[in-house]
C-alpha positions in Angstrom: -33.8 14.7 13.6 -33.2 11.8 15.9 -32.8 12.8 19.6 -29.4 12.3 21.3 -29.0 9.5 23.8 -30.4 10.2 27.2 -31.4 13.8 26.8 -33.3 16.2 24.5 -30.1 18.0 23.3 -26.4 17.4 23.1 -24.2 18.2 26.0 -20.7 18.5 24.6 -18.1 19.2 27.3 -15.8 21.2 25.0 -15.6 24.9 26.2 -16.7 26.5 23.0 -16.6 30.2 24.0 -13.2 31.6 23.2 -12.9 33.9 26.2 -14.1 31.2 28.6 -11.7 28.7 27.1 -8.7 31.2 27.3 -9.6 31.9 30.9 -9.8 28.1 31.7 -6.5 27.5 29.9 -4.7 30.1 32.0 -6.2 28.6 35.2 -5.2 25.1 34.0 -1.6 26.0 33.7 -1.4 26.7 37.4 -3.3 23.6 38.6 -1.8 20.3 39.7 -1.7 18.1 36.6 -2.0 14.4 35.7 -0.7 12.8 32.5 -3.6 10.5 31.6 -3.5 7.3 29.7 -4.3 7.3 26.0 -7.6 5.6 26.8 -8.6 8.3 29.3 -7.5 11.0 26.8 -9.7 9.4 24.1 -12.6 9.4 26.5 -12.1 13.1 27.1 -12.1 13.8 23.4 -15.4 11.9 22.9 -16.9 13.6 25.9 -15.8 17.0 24.6 -17.2 16.3 21.2 -20.7 15.3 22.4 -20.4 11.7 21.4 -20.8 10.4 24.9 -23.9 12.4 25.7 -25.3 12.7 28.3 -22.3 11.9 30.5 -20.7 14.9 32.2 -17.3 13.3 33.0 -15.6 10.1 34.1 -17.7 7.4 35.9 -17.1 6.5 39.5 -16.5 2.9 40.5 -20.1 2.0 41.3 -21.2 3.2 37.9 -18.3 1.6 36.1 -19.0 -1.8 37.8 -22.7 -1.4 37.1 -22.1 -0.6 33.4 -19.8 -3.6 33.1 -22.2 -6.0 34.8 -25.6 -4.8 33.4 -25.0 -2.1 30.7 -26.6 0.6 32.8 -25.4 3.1 35.4 -26.6 3.1 39.0 -29.1 5.8 38.0 -30.5 3.5 35.2 -28.9 5.2 32.2 -28.3 2.6 29.5 -24.5 2.5 28.7 -22.5 -0.4 27.3 -18.8 0.4 28.3 -17.4 2.1 31.4 -16.0 5.6 30.7 -13.2 5.8 33.2 -10.0 7.6 34.1 -7.8 4.9 35.6 -4.3 5.9 36.6 -1.2 4.6 38.5 -0.9 8.0 40.2 -2.3 7.8 43.8 -1.4 11.4 44.7 -4.6 13.0 43.6 -7.1 14.0 46.3 -10.9 14.0 46.1 -12.2 17.5 45.9 -9.3 18.8 44.0 -9.3 20.5 40.6 -6.6 19.2 38.2 -5.4 19.6 34.7 -5.5 16.5 32.6 -2.5 16.4 30.2 -2.4 14.7 26.8 0.0 11.7 26.4 -0.4 11.8 22.6 0.8 15.3 21.8 4.4 16.6 22.2 4.8 18.7 25.3 1.7 17.0 26.9 -0.6 20.1 26.7 -3.6 20.4 28.9 -6.5 18.4 27.4 -9.1 19.1 30.0 -9.8 20.4 33.5 -11.3 17.9 36.0 -13.2 18.5 39.2 -12.3 15.3 41.1 -15.4 14.1 42.9 -13.9 10.8 44.1 -10.6 8.9 44.2 -11.2 5.2 44.6 -8.8 2.2 44.8 -9.9 -0.5 42.4 -8.9 -4.0 43.3 -7.3 -6.4 40.8 -10.4 -8.5 41.0 -12.6 -5.5 40.1 -10.3 -4.6 37.2 -10.5 -8.2 35.9 -14.3 -8.3 36.4 -14.8 -5.2 34.3 -12.3 -6.4 31.6 -14.0 -9.8 31.3 -17.5 -8.2 31.0 -16.3 -5.7 28.4 -14.1 -7.9 26.3 -15.6 -11.4 27.1 -12.1 -12.7 27.9 -9.1 -12.1 30.2 -6.6 -13.4 27.6 -3.6 -11.0 27.8 -3.1 -11.5 24.1 -6.4 -9.5 23.5 -5.2 -5.9 22.8 -8.2 -4.4 24.6 -7.6 -6.5 27.7 -4.0 -5.6 27.9 -4.7 -1.9 27.5 -7.6 -1.8 30.1 -5.8 -3.8 32.8 -2.6 -1.9 32.4 -3.9 1.6 33.1 -3.7 1.4 36.9 -5.8 0.7 40.0 -6.7 4.3 41.0 -10.0 5.5 39.5 -10.7 9.3 39.3 -14.3 10.3 38.7 -15.9 13.7 38.2 -16.9 16.3 35.7 -14.6 17.6 33.1 -14.3 20.7 30.8 -12.5 20.0 27.6 -10.0 22.5 26.1 -9.0 20.8 22.9 -9.5 17.7 20.8 -5.9 16.3 21.1 -4.1 15.7 17.8 -7.1 14.9 15.7 -8.0 18.4 14.3 -4.4 19.1 13.3 -3.7 15.7 11.7 -7.1 15.2 10.2 -8.5 18.7 9.5 -10.8 17.5 6.7 -12.1 14.4 8.5 -12.3 14.8 12.3 -15.7 16.1 13.2 -17.6 16.4 16.5 -21.0 15.0 17.0 -22.3 18.6 17.0 -20.7 19.3 13.6 -22.0 16.1 12.0 -25.6 16.9 13.3 -25.3 20.4 11.9 -24.1 19.1 8.5 -26.9 16.4 8.3 -29.4 19.2 9.0 -27.9 21.5 6.4 -28.0 18.7 3.8 -31.7 18.1 4.5 -31.1 14.4 5.4 -33.7 12.6 7.6 -32.9 8.9 7.4 -29.1 8.6 7.8 -27.0 5.4 7.7 -23.7 5.3 9.7 -20.9 3.0 8.7 -18.1 2.3 11.2 -14.6 1.4 9.9 -11.1 1.1 11.1 -9.9 -0.3 7.8 -9.9 0.9 4.1 -13.2 0.0 2.4 -13.0 -2.8 -0.2 -15.8 -3.5 -2.7 -18.0 -5.4 -0.3 -18.0 -2.6 2.2 -18.8 -0.1 -0.5 -21.7 -2.2 -1.7 -22.9 -2.8 1.8 -23.3 0.9 2.3 -25.2 1.2 -1.0 -27.4 -1.7 0.0 -28.3 -0.2 3.3 -29.0 3.2 1.8 -31.3 1.7 -0.9 -33.2 -0.8 1.4 -33.8 1.8 4.1 -34.6 4.5 1.5 -32.0 6.6 3.3 -31.1 10.2 2.3 -27.4 9.7 3.0 -24.5 7.7 4.4 -22.0 8.9 7.1 -18.8 6.9 6.8 -17.4 7.4 10.2 -13.8 6.2 10.7 -11.8 5.7 13.8 -8.8 8.1 13.9 -7.2 7.0 17.1 -4.8 4.2 18.2 -5.0 0.8 16.7 -3.2 -2.5 17.2 0.1 -3.1 15.4 -0.4 -4.1 11.8 -3.6 -2.1 11.2 -3.5 0.5 8.4 -2.8 4.1 9.6 -5.7 6.5 9.6 -4.2 8.8 7.0 -3.9 6.0 4.5 -7.4 4.7 5.3 -8.7 8.2 4.9 -7.2 8.7 1.5 -8.6 5.3 0.3 -12.1 6.1 1.5 -12.2 9.6 0.0 -11.0 8.3 -3.3 -13.7 5.6 -3.3 -16.4 8.1 -2.5 -15.2 10.6 -5.0 -15.3 8.1 -7.9 -18.1 5.7 -7.1 -20.8 7.5 -5.1 -23.2 10.2 -6.3 -22.6 13.7 -4.9 -24.4 14.6 -1.7 -25.0 11.0 -0.7 -22.0 10.4 1.5 -20.2 12.3 4.3 -16.6 11.1 5.0 -15.9 11.9 8.7 -13.9 10.6 11.6 -13.9 10.5 15.4 -11.1 10.7 18.0 -11.1 7.5 19.9 -8.8 4.5 20.4 -10.1 1.2 19.2 -11.2 -1.1 22.0 -11.6 -4.3 20.0 -14.5 -5.2 22.4 -16.7 -6.8 19.8 -20.3 -6.8 20.9 -20.0 -4.3 23.7 -18.1 -1.9 21.4 -20.8 -2.3 18.7 -23.4 -1.1 21.2 -21.2 1.8 22.1 -20.9 2.6 18.4 -24.7 2.7 18.2 -24.9 5.1 21.2 -22.5 7.7 19.8 -23.9 7.4 16.2 -27.3 8.3 17.6 -25.6 11.2 19.3 -24.2 12.4 16.0 -27.6 12.2 14.3 -27.6 8.8 12.5 -30.9 6.9 12.4 -29.3 3.6 11.5 -26.0 1.8 12.1 -24.6 -0.9 9.9 -23.5 -3.8 12.1 -21.7 -6.4 10.0 -20.0 -9.7 10.5 -17.4 -9.6 13.4 -18.1 -5.9 14.0 -15.3 -4.3 16.2 -13.8 -7.8 16.8 -10.3 -9.1 16.8 -8.9 -12.6 16.4 -11.4 -15.3 17.2 -12.7 -14.0 20.5 -16.2 -13.4 19.3 -18.7 -15.2 17.2 -19.3 -13.8 13.7 -22.7 -12.3 14.6 -22.3 -11.7 18.4 -22.2 -7.9 17.7 -25.7 -8.2 16.2 -27.3 -10.5 18.8 -26.2 -8.4 21.7 -28.8 -5.8 20.7 -31.4 -8.3 21.8 -30.2 -7.5 25.3 -30.8 -3.7 24.9 -34.0 -2.8 26.8 -36.8 -1.6 24.6 -36.6 2.2 24.1 -33.1 2.5 25.5 -31.8 3.4 22.0 -33.6 5.2 19.2 -31.1 4.3 16.5 -31.8 1.1 14.6 -29.4 -1.6 13.5 -29.0 -2.7 9.9 -27.7 -6.2 10.4 -25.5 -7.4 7.6 -24.0 -10.8 6.6 -20.6 -11.3 5.1 -20.6 -9.7 1.7 -18.6 -10.8 -1.3 -18.5 -10.7 -5.1 -20.6 -13.4 -6.7 -19.1 -14.6 -10.0 -22.5 -16.1 -10.9 -24.4 -12.9 -10.4 -21.6 -10.5 -11.3 -22.1 -8.3 -8.3 -21.5 -8.1 -4.5 -24.2 -9.9 -2.5 -24.8 -10.8 1.1 -23.8 -14.5 1.2 -26.9 -15.5 3.2 -29.0 -14.1 0.4 -27.4 -16.5 -2.1 -27.9 -19.9 -0.3 -27.7 -21.9 -3.5 -24.2 -20.7 -4.4 -21.1 -22.7 -3.7 -18.2 -21.2 -1.8 -16.2 -21.3 -5.1 -18.7 -18.7 -6.5 -17.5 -16.0 -4.2 -14.3 -14.0 -4.4 -13.0 -14.0 -0.8 -9.4 -13.1 0.0 -7.8 -13.2 3.5 -6.3 -10.1 4.9 -2.9 -11.8 4.9 -3.2 -12.7 1.2 -4.3 -9.2 0.3 -1.3 -7.6 2.2 1.1 -9.9 0.4 -0.3 -9.0 -3.0 -0.2 -5.3 -2.2 3.3 -5.4 -0.8 4.4 -7.1 -4.1 2.8 -4.4 -6.1 0.0 -6.7 -7.3 -3.5 -5.3 -7.3 -6.2 -7.5 -5.9 -9.0 -8.5 -8.3 -11.2 -5.5 -9.2 -14.2 -7.5 -7.8 -12.4 -7.3 -4.4 -10.9 -3.8 -4.4 -11.4 -0.7 -6.6 -8.2 -0.1 -8.6 -7.9 3.5 -7.3 -8.0 2.3 -3.8 -5.6 -0.6 -4.5 -3.1 1.9 -5.9 -3.0 3.9 -2.7 -2.6 0.7 -0.6 0.1 -0.6 -2.8 2.1 2.6 -2.4 1.7 2.3 1.4 2.7 -1.4 1.7 5.6 -0.9 -0.6 6.8 2.1 1.5 6.9 -0.1 4.6 8.5 -3.0 2.9 5.4 -5.1 2.1 
């Protein structure tokens, strides 16, 4: 099986031993506490689950700036996005041991215990530098920029021990999986070549066929559909609806033991190219050998070029990642060929040959109870989406 990123074995920061976890939980209730941002909470979940191997906690300012500038820590570890705990609370002292409380669960339970190695003031200029490097823009309309720059100017770094995975196991018991669990299941299925597909949306016909193309062309043993379960921007389809759509598609249209439907607990960054590289890092950690990177991967609006998320991998130093990228063009149903194709592989076709619908048009149709063409969306999936859009008033 493919090795994790940066080490020979995974280093999940979740305290798995029941007795040790109970002891740490009791200690945590007596410690000074900090209500962290949703972004910092999501980082803790990913650290706990082993996805951010080999990190042992939140980065200090030097590492965060180095990662933003050059995609590597001060020690030389390749990493594409700063993993930080930024806060507006300036009362925490270096050398203290604190309980990190979850902002996304009622009652704000303890999410993790942190040994605070350093407390550093971050200037507005440094915040903006990191944001511009991560997102490629400082436009406040960019949802990632707004989130990142609004967390605060105090950076807490240090090792953490994770006590739970926030709301994800309770709300998505059949879907949320840690990197450790996915590795174990890949091994139990006897898969060697494994394709990962990232999604924050329901999968329409083109996505389905893209997964099938990648599996066939790479002679892969299986596909891991790995969906984001955390916070999205307004207007995106909720994770439970997306989950139901994807499961129905896999149940009806894929052969048994060829697809795993799983999810991870992280908030969407909308960081385009940088987020695509982060996706590759943690898909390697979960055991995938290949990641599908499509058109406008992890993008939002018009902030990134359609293939920037593919070309950024040319900047990844040789040997820094073991996972390989399956670069995909826009896919659509060809009326001429009667199947979904990558549009670059049909250069002699006119635009009128392809069935392409805008997201706005599809939402309008679904809200009116009109199913998109079967060449665009499977009818079983469209039914679930119609019920959702009609429930919210179209």
